[in-house]
C-alpha positions as CSV (number, residue, x, y, z in Angstrom):
1,X,-18.8,-17.2,-7.9
2,X,-22.2,-16.8,-9.0
3,X,-23.8,-16.2,-12.2
4,X,-24.1,-12.3,-12.6
5,X,-27.1,-10.4,-14.1
6,X,-26.2,-7.1,-15.9
7,X,-29.1,-6.0,-16.3
8,X,-29.1,-1.9,-14.6
9,X,-32.0,-0.8,-12.3
10,X,-33.1,2.3,-10.5
11,X,-32.5,2.1,-6.3
12,X,-33.6,4.1,-3.7
13,X,-30.1,5.2,-2.2
14,X,-31.5,5.5,1.1
15,X,-32.9,1.3,0.7
16,X,-28.3,0.5,0.3
17,X,-26.1,0.1,2.8
18,X,-22.4,-0.5,2.7
19,X,-21.2,-3.8,3.0
20,X,-17.3,-3.0,3.1
21,X,-16.8,0.4,4.3
22,X,-13.2,2.0,3.8
23,X,-11.6,5.6,4.6
24,X,-11.3,8.2,1.8
25,X,-9.5,11.2,0.7
26,X,-11.4,14.3,0.8
27,X,-9.9,15.8,-2.0
28,X,-10.2,12.7,-4.1
29,X,-13.7,12.2,-3.3
30,X,-14.4,15.9,-3.8
31,X,-13.3,15.6,-7.7
32,X,-15.7,12.5,-7.6
33,X,-18.9,14.6,-6.7
34,X,-18.1,17.4,-9.1
35,X,-17.5,15.0,-11.9
36,X,-20.6,13.2,-11.2
37,X,-22.6,16.4,-10.6
38,X,-21.2,17.7,-14.3
39,X,-21.5,14.9,-16.3
40,X,-23.4,12.3,-14.3
41,X,-22.9,9.1,-13.3
42,X,-20.8,7.0,-15.8
43,X,-20.6,3.5,-14.7
44,X,-23.3,1.8,-12.4
45,X,-22.8,0.9,-9.2
46,X,-23.0,-3.2,-8.1
47,X,-25.1,-4.1,-5.1
48,X,-26.6,-7.3,-4.0
49,X,-30.0,-7.9,-1.8
50,X,-30.0,-8.1,1.5
51,X,-32.3,-9.3,4.4
52,X,-34.4,-5.8,5.9
53,X,-36.4,-5.5,9.0
54,X,-39.2,-4.1,7.4
55,X,-39.9,-7.0,4.1
56,X,-39.0,-4.5,1.9
57,X,-36.3,-4.6,-1.3
58,X,-32.8,-3.5,0.7
59,X,-29.2,-4.0,-0.7
60,X,-25.6,-3.8,0.2
61,X,-22.5,-2.3,-2.0
62,X,-20.5,-4.4,-3.7
63,X,-18.7,-2.1,-5.7
64,X,-18.8,1.9,-5.8
65,X,-19.2,3.3,-2.7
66,X,-17.3,6.2,-3.6
67,X,-20.1,6.9,-6.7
68,X,-22.9,6.2,-3.9
69,X,-21.6,8.6,-1.1
70,X,-21.3,10.8,-3.9
71,X,-24.8,10.8,-5.8
72,X,-25.8,11.1,-1.7
73,X,-23.9,14.5,-1.3
74,X,-25.5,15.9,-4.7
75,X,-28.9,15.1,-2.9
76,X,-29.9,12.1,-5.3
77,X,-32.4,9.9,-4.2
78,X,-31.8,7.1,-7.0
79,X,-29.2,6.0,-8.3
80,X,-28.5,3.2,-11.1
81,X,-27.5,-0.2,-9.9
82,X,-26.1,-3.8,-10.9
83,X,-28.2,-6.4,-9.2
84,X,-25.7,-9.6,-8.3
85,X,-27.0,-12.9,-7.0
86,X,-24.0,-13.9,-5.3
87,X,-23.3,-14.8,-1.5
88,X,-21.2,-12.2,1.2
89,X,-18.1,-13.8,0.6
90,X,-17.8,-13.6,-3.2
91,X,-19.1,-9.9,-2.8
92,X,-16.6,-9.5,-0.5
93,X,-14.2,-10.9,-3.1
94,X,-15.4,-8.7,-6.0
95,X,-15.3,-5.2,-4.2
96,X,-11.5,-6.1,-3.3
97,X,-10.5,-7.6,-6.2
98,X,-12.3,-4.0,-7.8
99,X,-10.5,-1.5,-5.8
100,X,-7.4,-3.5,-6.4
101,X,-7.7,-3.2,-10.5
102,X,-8.1,0.5,-10.1
103,X,-5.7,2.5,-12.2
104,X,-5.4,4.9,-9.5
105,X,-5.5,3.1,-6.8
106,X,-3.5,4.0,-3.6
107,X,-1.0,2.1,-2.3
108,X,-2.3,1.7,1.1
109,X,-5.9,0.3,-0.1
110,X,-4.2,-2.5,-1.8
111,X,-2.7,-3.4,1.1
112,X,-5.8,-3.1,3.8
113,X,-7.6,-5.3,1.2
114,X,-4.4,-7.5,1.2
115,X,-5.2,-8.1,5.0
116,X,-9.2,-8.1,4.6
117,X,-8.3,-11.4,2.4
118,X,-6.0,-13.1,4.5
119,X,-8.7,-12.3,7.5
120,X,-11.2,-13.7,5.3
121,X,-9.6,-17.6,5.0
122,X,-7.8,-16.8,1.6
123,X,-4.2,-18.0,1.4
124,X,-1.4,-15.8,-0.3
125,X,-1.6,-17.7,-3.4
126,X,-5.1,-17.3,-4.0
127,X,-4.5,-13.3,-2.7
128,X,-2.0,-13.0,-4.9
129,X,-3.9,-14.6,-8.0
130,X,-6.8,-11.9,-7.3
131,X,-4.5,-8.8,-7.1
132,X,-2.6,-9.5,-9.6
133,X,0.4,-9.7,-7.9
134,X,3.7,-12.5,-7.2
135,X,2.5,-15.1,-4.3
136,X,6.2,-13.9,-2.5
137,X,5.1,-10.5,-2.2
138,X,1.8,-11.0,-1.0
139,X,3.8,-13.3,1.8
140,X,6.1,-10.4,2.8
141,X,3.6,-8.3,3.1
142,X,1.5,-10.5,4.9
143,X,4.5,-10.9,7.4
144,X,4.4,-7.1,7.9
145,X,0.8,-7.0,8.7
146,X,0.8,-9.7,11.3
147,X,3.8,-8.3,13.3
148,X,2.3,-4.8,13.5
149,X,4.9,-3.4,11.1
150,X,2.3,0.1,10.2
151,X,5.3,2.3,9.9
152,X,7.4,0.2,7.7
153,X,4.2,-0.8,6.0
154,X,3.7,3.2,4.9
155,X,7.4,3.0,3.7
156,X,6.6,0.4,1.6
157,X,3.1,2.0,0.7
158,X,5.5,5.6,-0.5
159,X,8.7,4.1,-1.9
160,X,11.1,4.4,0.9
161,X,11.8,1.5,1.7
162,X,12.1,-2.1,-0.6
163,X,9.8,-4.1,0.5
164,X,12.7,-7.2,1.0
165,X,14.0,-4.2,3.0
166,X,11.7,-3.8,5.6
167,X,10.8,-7.5,5.7
168,X,14.8,-8.0,7.1
169,X,14.3,-4.5,9.3
170,X,11.2,-5.9,10.6
171,X,13.4,-9.0,12.1
172,X,16.9,-6.7,13.4
173,X,17.5,-5.0,16.5
174,X,18.8,-1.1,16.3
175,X,22.1,-2.0,15.5
176,X,20.8,-4.6,13.0
177,X,18.5,-2.1,11.0
178,X,21.4,0.6,11.1
179,X,23.1,-2.2,9.0
180,X,21.2,-2.9,6.8
181,X,20.1,0.8,5.9
182,X,23.9,1.0,5.2
183,X,24.0,-2.4,2.9
184,X,21.0,-0.9,1.1
185,X,22.5,1.9,0.2
186,X,25.5,0.9,-0.8
187,X,23.7,-1.7,-3.0
188,X,22.0,1.3,-4.6
189,X,18.4,0.0,-3.3
190,X,18.2,3.3,-1.2
191,X,19.2,6.8,-2.5
192,X,20.7,9.5,-0.2
193,X,17.4,11.3,0.5
194,X,15.3,8.2,1.2
195,X,18.4,6.9,3.7
196,X,17.3,10.1,5.3
197,X,13.8,9.7,5.4
198,X,14.4,6.0,6.9
199,X,16.4,6.9,9.2
200,X,14.2,9.2,10.5
201,X,10.7,6.4,10.4
202,X,13.2,4.1,12.1
203,X,13.6,6.5,14.8
204,X,10.0,7.3,15.1
205,X,9.2,3.5,15.0
206,X,11.6,3.1,18.2
207,X,10.3,5.8,20.3
208,X,6.9,6.1,19.5
209,X,6.0,2.0,18.8
210,X,5.4,0.6,15.4
211,X,2.0,1.8,14.7
212,X,1.4,5.0,12.7
213,X,-1.2,7.6,14.2
214,X,-3.7,8.3,11.3
215,X,-6.4,6.3,9.7
216,X,-4.8,4.6,6.8
217,X,-4.6,1.4,8.3
218,X,-8.9,1.5,9.7
219,X,-8.6,3.9,12.9
220,X,-10.0,7.5,12.9
221,X,-8.7,9.8,12.6
222,X,-8.3,12.8,15.2
223,X,-10.3,16.2,14.6
224,X,-7.5,19.1,13.7
225,X,-8.8,22.0,15.4
226,X,-9.2,25.0,13.1
227,X,-6.5,27.5,12.0
228,X,-6.6,30.7,14.6
229,X,-6.5,34.2,12.2
230,X,-3.9,34.8,15.2
231,X,-1.9,32.3,13.5
232,X,-2.6,33.2,10.1
233,X,-1.5,36.4,10.6
234,X,1.6,35.0,11.7
235,X,2.0,32.8,8.9
236,X,1.4,35.9,6.6
237,X,3.7,37.9,8.2
238,X,6.6,35.4,8.2
239,X,5.9,34.8,4.4
240,X,6.5,38.2,4.2
241,X,9.7,38.3,6.2
242,X,10.9,35.4,4.0
243,X,9.9,37.6,0.8
244,X,11.8,40.4,1.9
245,X,15.3,38.9,3.1
246,X,15.1,37.5,-0.5
247,X,14.6,40.9,-2.6
248,X,17.6,42.1,-0.6
249,X,19.3,39.5,-1.2
250,X,18.7,39.4,-5.1
251,X,19.6,43.5,-4.9
252,X,22.9,42.5,-3.3
253,X,23.5,40.1,-5.8
254,X,22.6,42.5,-8.6
255,X,25.1,45.4,-7.4
256,X,28.0,43.3,-7.0
257,X,27.5,42.1,-10.4
258,X,27.6,45.4,-11.9
259,X,30.4,46.5,-10.2
260,X,32.5,43.3,-11.3
261,X,31.0,44.0,-15.0
262,X,32.4,47.9,-14.3
263,X,35.6,46.7,-13.2
264,X,36.6,44.1,-16.0
265,X,35.4,47.0,-18.4
266,X,38.3,49.1,-17.5
267,X,40.4,46.9,-17.5
268,X,39.8,44.9,-20.5
269,X,40.6,48.8,-21.8
270,X,44.0,48.5,-20.7
271,X,46.2,46.9,-22.8
272,X,48.9,45.9,-20.6
273,X,46.8,43.9,-19.0
274,X,44.8,42.5,-21.8
275,X,48.8,41.1,-23.1
276,X,49.3,39.8,-19.7
277,X,46.1,37.6,-20.1
278,X,46.5,36.7,-23.6
279,X,49.9,35.5,-22.2
280,X,48.5,33.6,-19.4
281,X,45.9,32.2,-21.8
282,X,43.5,33.9,-19.2
283,X,41.4,35.7,-21.5
284,X,38.4,34.2,-22.2
285,X,35.5,34.8,-19.9
286,X,32.1,32.9,-19.8
287,X,30.1,33.7,-22.6
288,X,27.4,35.7,-20.1
289,X,30.1,37.9,-18.9
290,X,31.9,38.6,-21.7
291,X,28.4,39.8,-23.2
292,X,27.3,42.1,-20.1
293,X,31.2,43.6,-20.3
294,X,30.9,44.0,-24.1
295,X,27.3,45.9,-23.7
296,X,25.3,43.8,-25.4
297,X,22.7,42.4,-22.4
298,X,21.6,45.1,-19.8
């Protein structure tokens, strides 16, 4: 990679384009916008010079697309940047490596970046070195990407399936899938909750295919229709009904407990009954009930 110049300069945002755009979580992006608006930009973005049609200086983002978009959202016209003299290929790798090195990067971003590096001609050993993973892990992820197993990749991303189990499932038929899940559960690779989720995921995979209907792997998510006032009212009524049921159950439980406490008080006042309990070694009660019967709590 060529030498990088570390001098920070102010660059108009309208002279910057994004070389490797990616989808972003709205909530996380809004946090970035609010943080920059409150305390300012803590770290400059990284850009490289690119050809322009008007002959003026133009730049492409290498690292910091989120920061750039946040500054634009805040109405800023300039942004501090470090200009690097590097090839497009090197800049792409720089951006991918920064994404992989983020402390709180989403796993799906890492999977996306591995796929991108593979398309750019990097082998698994080179990718493993760049992203800090083992070559075997990169090879298994690459195998799922090549097969179009987006549902299995999503399961690996969310921690439902270990990567080794996902690879075996990708090669198996329906009967083999169930056997693999049972084996993974027996070997304690899957907990009970994850086993249920894995079976639901495989059922969706059989019915609707290997691909997922979201933008995790580069497709645009269909727009969601806004919730209508009628739907909101219905949800509110359902929650109110649920609360009323809970209150009634609590009242019923309290009345039954009060009946038990009063009955135990009367029985404890019967000396013959107490002697019978002592003879059968049944005179001990749970501490909470003992305290209520003795009148030490309300």
